[in-house]
N, C-alpha and C positions, 0 to 999 in steps of 0.2 A: 504493500500500500504506500509506503514511503516513496518508492520509485515513481508511482503515479503522481503523488503530491509534488515531487520535485519537477516532474515534467510540466505540470501546470504552471509552475513558477518560472520556467525557463524563458518564456516569451518576455516577461517583465524584466528579467535580468539582462536579456540581450539588448533591450532598448537602453537600460541603464549603462551597460558596457560601452555602447556607442558614445553616450554623453560623457562617460568617464574618459574615454580616449580623447575627445575634443577638449575637455578641460585640462587634461594633462599636457596636450600639445600647446595649449595657450599659457601654460605655466600657472594656472589657477589652482593652487593647492587645496583651498577650502572646497571649491566646487568638485574637484577630483575626489576628495575624500568623501563628500556627500554621496556621489554616485557610486563610488567603490563599495560603500556600505550596502547600497541597494542591489549590487550585483551578487554579492554573497556567493560567488562561484569560486570554490576553493580548488582551483587547478594547481598542479604541482608548482608551476611558475609563481603564482600569486602567494602560495604558502611559503615557498623558500624566500621570496622577495620580502614578505612580511617579517620573517625571522631575521633577515639581514638588517632590515630597517630598525627593528626593535633592539637588536644587538648594538648597532652603531649609535642609537639614541641612549644606550645604557639602561634600557628597560627590560627586566626579566620576562621570560615567557615560559609556559608549560605546554608541552605537546600532549593533547588528550589521546587516550587509547581509543575511545569510542565517542559518545556524544559530548560536545563541548559543555552543554548545560550541566551534565552529570559531573564533569570534572570541576566546573566552577562551584557547584553545590558542595562537593566534597571538600574543596579548599576552604570554603567559608565555614563549614562544619568543624574543620580542623583548626580554625583560627588563623589560617595563613592568608586569608583575605577577609575584608569586612563584609562585602556584598557581591553578588553576581550582577554585572551590568549587562542586561539583555532585554530585548523586546519580547522574548518568548516566555509566556506564563508557564511553560513546561518546567521551568526551573523550580517552581514550587512542587511539582510532582516528583522531581528528582530529589527533593528534600532540602533545597537551599533555604537557610534560615532567614535570609534577607535578599531582596532583589531590588535593583534600581532600573527603571525604564526611562527611555527618552534622554539618555545621557549622551549629548552631542556637543561639539564645540560651537556650532552655529546656534543651537537652541538656548544656550546659557543654562541657568538653573531654574527658571520660572516654570518650565514644563516637566520637570522631573516627577516621576511617580515612584513612591517608595512603598514596598510591601514587606511585611514580616509574616512568615509562614504560621507562626504560633497564633498571631492575632487573626489571620484569615481563618484558620481552623476554628478558633474560638467564636468568631463572628457568625460563621455558618453552622457551628455546632456539629462538625464532622471530624473524623480521624483522617490522617493523611491517606490511609488505605481507602477510605470511602471517597475521598476527593479524587483519587486515581480512578476509581470505578466510575464516578460521574464523568470524568474526562473520557474514559473508554466508551461510555454510552453516547456521548456527544460526538466523539471522533477525534483522533489524534493523528500525528504523522505516521503512526504505525498501524492504525486500523480505521475502518470506515465509520464505525459507530452504528447506532441503531436508528433506523429511519423513523422520524417523527418525534424523537426525543432531543430536546434542547437542554440548556443548562438548568432552567427553572424546573422542568419536569424531572430531570435527572436528580436534582437535589431532593425533590419531594419523594421520589421512588426509593432512593438509597437509604433513607432514614429507617425504613421498616422492611427492606428486602436486600438480599444479596444480589450481586450482578447475575449470578447463575439463575436465581429465582426469576429475575426480571426477564432473562432470555426465554425461560420456559413460558412465562406469562404472555410473551409476545409471539409465541409459537416458533421461536428460532431454535432449531435442533442441530444445525450445523453452522460452524463459524470457521473463518479462514485461519484464525490463530486462537488457541485456547486462552481463556481469561488469565489463568495463572502465568502463562508465558508472557502475556502482555504486561501484567503487573510486575513481573521480574525485571522488565526493561527499566522501570523506574525505581524499584526497590533493591535490586541486586546488580546494579550496573557496574561494569568494570572501569576502574579509574587508574590513572598514573599516580603512584604514591612516592615515586623517586624523583623529587624535584627540589630545587633550591631557589628561593626568591631573594635575590640580592640586587639592589639597584647599583649601577656603576656610573662613572663619568662618561659623558657622550664622547664618541670618537669623531671629532669635527671633520677632519680631513676625509675620512672614509665615508662619512655621511654626505658631505658635499659631492664627492666623487660618485657615489651611488645614485643620489637623487638627481644630480645635474647631468653628469656624463652618461649614465646608464638609463635614467628614467626621463630625462629631458625637462626637468623643472627649472624654474628661474633661480639663479644662484643667489640673488638678493633676498628672495623669499626664504630660501633654505638657511641662509646665514642668519636671518632674523630669528628663525626657529632655534638654531644652535645657541644663540645668545640667551634666549629664554630658558633653554635647557640648562645652560651654565648657571644662570641665576637660581633656578629651582634646585639645582644640585647642592647649592651652598646655603640654602635656607630650609626651614621646616615647611613641608608641603601641606596645603589645605586644598579642598576641592575647588575653591574659587580661583586658585592659582592657575588652573588649567583652562580658564575661560578668558 
């Protein structure tokens, strides 16, 4: 099912990719960054380029084994990160204690959305396992969901029924993937536990070479960024410093 979902998103990503190329050619870093986010196409080239960029900026990164949301949730649970920054509510299903949505340079802090898993579960009076079952009824990247059941209906049904009982009530005797297997995607996900988060000084020369000579960005814009990185590395960082 996830392959089908990805196929539906491909057309949108292709348009964003074209605009990303145009912005990059014009040396407009902010516009390029905005459309790069929309492409979300993790080709080997983009993945390796992103790693290089982070390394040259002195920013640590962790390579996820499976789902990125699952890796982020684990790192927050371990206290190695404060929150997962993602647009995907699936982070809650993966057990992220805190998530921040709409975290962008262009949007500032006014549009940020902050969610705590504990408070969400308390507000809707469900366990995390029940929340996962509601998501499975509505549909996720990994399953189609049950026709005719939305979030409100799912919440109402799950309070007094198991997902298996609801399937029987709906006359569904065959499913593409068994409920327990789908639950395990969120409850027993594989993550990378061998990582080290340590910020380092930016490598100015390598950053300029990579961004300007290899990627075609304006040198003046890149130098402005390196100066900001230099200032940030010598002072205590707060969220506002990045906007």
